[in-house]
C-alpha positions in Angstrom: 16.5 -98.3 20.7 17.7 -100.5 17.6 20.6 -100.3 15.3 19.9 -97.3 13.4 18.7 -94.6 15.4 22.0 -96.0 18.1 24.1 -94.5 14.4 21.7 -91.5 14.2 22.3 -90.3 17.9 26.4 -90.9 17.7 26.6 -89.7 14.1 24.9 -86.3 15.3 26.1 -86.8 18.9 29.5 -83.7 18.3 26.7 -81.1 17.2 24.0 -82.1 20.4 27.4 -82.2 23.2 28.5 -78.8 21.0 25.6 -77.4 20.8 24.6 -78.0 25.0 27.8 -77.4 26.0 28.1 -73.8 24.8 24.7 -72.6 23.4 21.8 -73.8 25.9 25.0 -74.1 29.1 26.6 -70.8 28.0 22.5 -69.1 28.0 21.8 -70.3 30.8 25.2 -69.9 32.8 24.4 -65.7 31.6 21.3 -65.4 33.3 22.3 -66.8 36.4 25.1 -64.1 36.2 22.9 -61.9 35.1 20.9 -62.6 38.8 24.1 -62.6 40.5 26.7 -60.0 41.3 30.1 -61.2 39.0 33.0 -59.6 38.3 35.3 -62.7 37.3 37.6 -62.7 40.3 35.9 -63.9 42.5 32.3 -66.0 43.4 28.9 -65.2 41.8 26.7 -63.6 44.7 22.7 -64.3 43.8 20.9 -60.5 43.9 17.9 -61.6 42.4 16.9 -59.3 40.2 18.6 -56.3 40.8 21.3 -55.6 37.8 17.5 -55.2 36.2 16.2 -53.4 38.8 19.2 -50.6 38.5 18.8 -51.4 34.0 15.4 -49.5 34.3 17.0 -46.5 36.2 20.3 -46.1 34.3 20.0 -43.6 31.9 22.8 -44.5 29.7 21.1 -48.2 28.9 19.0 -46.2 28.0 20.6 -43.1 26.4 22.1 -47.0 24.2 19.0 -48.5 23.9 17.8 -45.6 21.4 21.9 -44.8 19.9 20.6 -48.7 19.3 17.1 -48.0 17.7 18.8 -44.9 15.8 21.2 -47.0 13.7 19.0 -49.7 13.8 16.4 -46.8 11.9 18.2 -45.9 9.9 21.1 -48.8 8.8 18.3 -51.1 8.0 16.4 -49.1 5.2 19.0 -47.5 3.9 20.6 -50.7 2.9 18.4 -53.2 2.0 17.2 -49.7 -0.8 20.9 -49.3 -1.9 21.5 -53.6 -2.4 17.6 -54.0 -4.0 18.8 -50.8 -6.6 22.3 -52.1 -7.3 21.4 -56.3 -7.4 19.3 -55.3 -10.3 21.5 -52.9 -12.2 24.2 -55.4 -11.5 21.0 -58.0 -12.6 21.6 -56.8 -16.4 22.9 -59.1 -19.0 25.8 -56.0 -20.0 29.9 -57.4 -20.4 31.8 -56.5 -17.1 29.5 -56.7 -14.7 31.2 -59.1 -12.8 34.4 -57.2 -12.5 30.9 -54.3 -11.1 30.5 -56.8 -8.8 33.3 -58.1 -7.3 34.8 -54.4 -6.3 31.2 -54.0 -4.4 31.7 -57.0 -2.5 35.0 -56.1 -2.0 34.7 -54.1 1.4 32.1 -57.2 2.7 35.4 -59.1 2.8 37.7 -56.2 4.4 38.7 -55.9 7.7 37.2 -52.9 10.1 40.6 -51.9 10.6 41.2 -51.4 7.0 37.6 -49.4 6.8 39.4 -47.6 9.4 42.2 -46.6 7.6 39.9 -45.4 4.4 37.5 -43.3 6.8 40.9 -42.0 8.1 41.5 -41.0 4.6 37.7 -39.3 4.3 36.6 -38.0 7.9 40.1 -36.9 9.3 38.8 -33.3 10.6 42.8 -32.2 9.9 43.5 -34.2 6.8 40.5 -35.8 5.3 38.7 -35.8 2.3 35.3 -34.9 3.2 36.3 -31.3 5.2 39.2 -30.7 2.5 36.0 -30.2 -0.3 33.7 -28.1 2.0 36.4 -25.7 1.9 36.9 -25.3 -1.6 33.0 -25.4 -1.5 33.3 -22.4 1.0 31.7 -24.9 3.9 32.7 -25.0 7.5 34.6 -28.1 8.2 32.9 -30.5 10.0 34.5 -32.8 12.8 32.5 -35.6 12.4 33.0 -38.8 14.0 33.9 -36.3 17.2 30.4 -34.6 16.6 27.7 -36.3 18.8 25.3 -35.3 15.9 27.1 -36.6 13.0 28.7 -39.8 14.2 26.4 -42.6 13.9 24.6 -41.3 10.4 28.3 -41.0 8.9 29.0 -44.5 11.0 25.8 -45.8 9.3 27.1 -44.4 5.9 30.1 -46.3 6.7 28.7 -49.4 7.7 26.3 -48.9 4.5 29.2 -49.0 2.2 30.9 -51.9 4.3 27.4 -54.4 4.1 25.9 -53.5 1.2 27.2 -55.6 -1.5 26.6 -58.8 0.7 22.9 -57.8 1.2 22.8 -57.3 -2.6 24.3 -60.5 -3.3 21.2 -62.4 -1.7 18.5 -59.9 -3.5 21.1 -60.9 -6.6 20.0 -64.5 -6.1 16.5 -63.9 -6.0 16.4 -61.8 -8.6 18.1 -64.8 -11.5 14.8 -66.8 -9.7 12.9 -64.8 -11.5 10.8 -65.9 -14.5 11.5 -63.9 -16.9 8.6 -65.4 -19.5 6.9 -63.4 -16.4 8.6 -59.9 -18.0 8.0 -61.3 -21.2 4.4 -61.5 -21.1 4.4 -57.9 -19.3 5.9 -56.3 -21.6 3.5 -57.8 -24.2 1.0 -56.4 -22.0 2.0 -52.7 -22.2 3.3 -52.9 -18.6 6.7 -50.4 -18.1 9.8 -50.4 -16.4 8.6 -49.0 -13.1 5.2 -51.8 -13.8 7.0 -54.4 -14.1 9.5 -53.4 -10.7 6.3 -53.3 -9.2 4.0 -56.0 -9.6 6.5 -58.4 -10.8 10.1 -58.3 -8.7 9.4 -57.1 -6.0 6.3 -60.0 -5.0 8.2 -62.2 -6.5 11.7 -61.2 -4.3 10.0 -60.7 -1.2 11.6 -64.1 0.7 14.4 -62.4 -0.2 13.5 -59.6 1.5 12.0 -60.3 4.2 15.9 -62.7 4.6 17.9 -59.1 3.8 15.4 -57.3 7.2 15.6 -60.5 9.4 19.7 -60.5 9.1 19.8 -56.9 8.7 17.6 -55.9 11.4 20.0 -58.7 14.8 23.3 -57.9 12.7 22.8 -54.0 13.4 21.0 -54.7 17.2 24.7 -56.4 17.8 26.8 -54.3 16.2 30.2 -53.5 18.0 33.4 -53.9 16.5 32.3 -51.2 14.0 31.7 -48.8 16.4 34.2 -50.2 18.3 37.4 -49.2 16.5 35.6 -46.3 15.0 34.9 -44.3 17.9 38.7 -45.3 20.0 38.2 -48.5 21.1 41.5 -49.6 19.9 43.3 -47.0 22.0 40.9 -47.4 24.8 37.8 -48.7 25.1 36.4 -46.2 27.5 36.8 -44.2 25.1 34.3 -46.3 22.0 30.7 -45.3 21.9 32.3 -41.3 22.1 31.8 -38.4 21.9 30.4 -38.2 25.4 27.6 -41.5 24.7 26.2 -40.1 21.3 27.6 -43.4 19.7 27.2 -46.1 22.6 24.7 -48.7 21.5 24.0 -51.5 23.6 26.8 -54.5 22.1 29.5 -52.1 23.0 27.8 -50.9 25.8 27.7 -54.7 27.7 31.1 -54.5 26.4 32.5 -52.3 28.4 30.8 -53.0 31.9 31.5 -56.6 31.5 35.5 -56.3 30.3 36.4 -52.8 31.3 34.7 -53.1 34.2 34.3 -56.3 35.5 30.4 -55.9 36.7 30.2 -59.5 34.7 26.2 -59.9 36.1 25.1 -56.4 35.6 26.3 -56.6 31.6 24.3 -60.2 31.7 21.3 -58.6 32.4 22.2 -56.2 28.9 23.0 -58.7 27.3 19.3 -61.2 28.0 17.5 -57.4 27.9 19.3 -57.5 23.8 18.2 -61.0 23.3 14.3 -60.1 24.7 14.0 -57.3 21.9 15.6 -59.2 19.3 13.7 -61.8 19.6 10.4 -60.4 19.9 11.2 -58.1 17.0 11.6 -61.1 14.7 8.7 -62.3 16.6 6.7 -59.4 14.7 8.5 -59.3 11.6 6.9 -63.5 10.6 4.4 -62.9 12.3 3.6 -59.6 9.1 5.5 -61.5 6.3 2.1 -63.5 5.6 1.2 -59.7 5.4 3.7 -59.0 1.9 5.7 -62.1 1.7 5.4 -64.2 -1.3 6.3 -67.3 -1.9 6.7 -70.4 -4.7 
């Protein structure tokens, strides 16, 4: 190896060491744990595929998987659509738009503890504003986060409100890179607002849309903190995911099995199943991008 190669290896060694120890090392360790019976108190005991066999026959795992898919199906399209609409509206050249952009981004930088207090003020079954409004309209009050049917839609609504500002900025960046002369030429040809949006805006920001879909899907499958906090995990970790496991998602189930019940081997198996699901979904999205994503 010449001197230039040695300098290159020296300069990249901090990242290489970090990758080998904290990324590749932890991945291989978790894979070994997934094939073992491990409670973090005693040495791992090799059990082969028993943890994965237990997953297949575990109704709580399938419940958590369905809840995760339900969360993804509701969250990803809703957030993407609202973020795009907001980005288009805030991309106009009007006074005061910087203030509105900042206002939409404030929830993004707020902690989930702060969001919890805001949510409690709205959806508290006893004194929340939502039930107060329903009562004034002559409707029955709801239990909201304590209702098995409503809990995931409400959690999706809260997550969209908190995260839409970040996705909006990605769309804004894409919109500001669309050449204005395309709009001017289309307008001269008699194209209306809807046609310009459909045939110019959407194709030109398809790269941003693809990025948003990838990021949103991955982040939603990894959703943990918001559900843990909103469903009472801060007070009792085993209560998180309620009521009756109606909001239990894979990451929360993984945490509960690994750190509440010390079933670290089983939790590692859940983690690897989650990894495989995310890998397959991302691979499918990457393969399909050739049909609708256009790069300049």
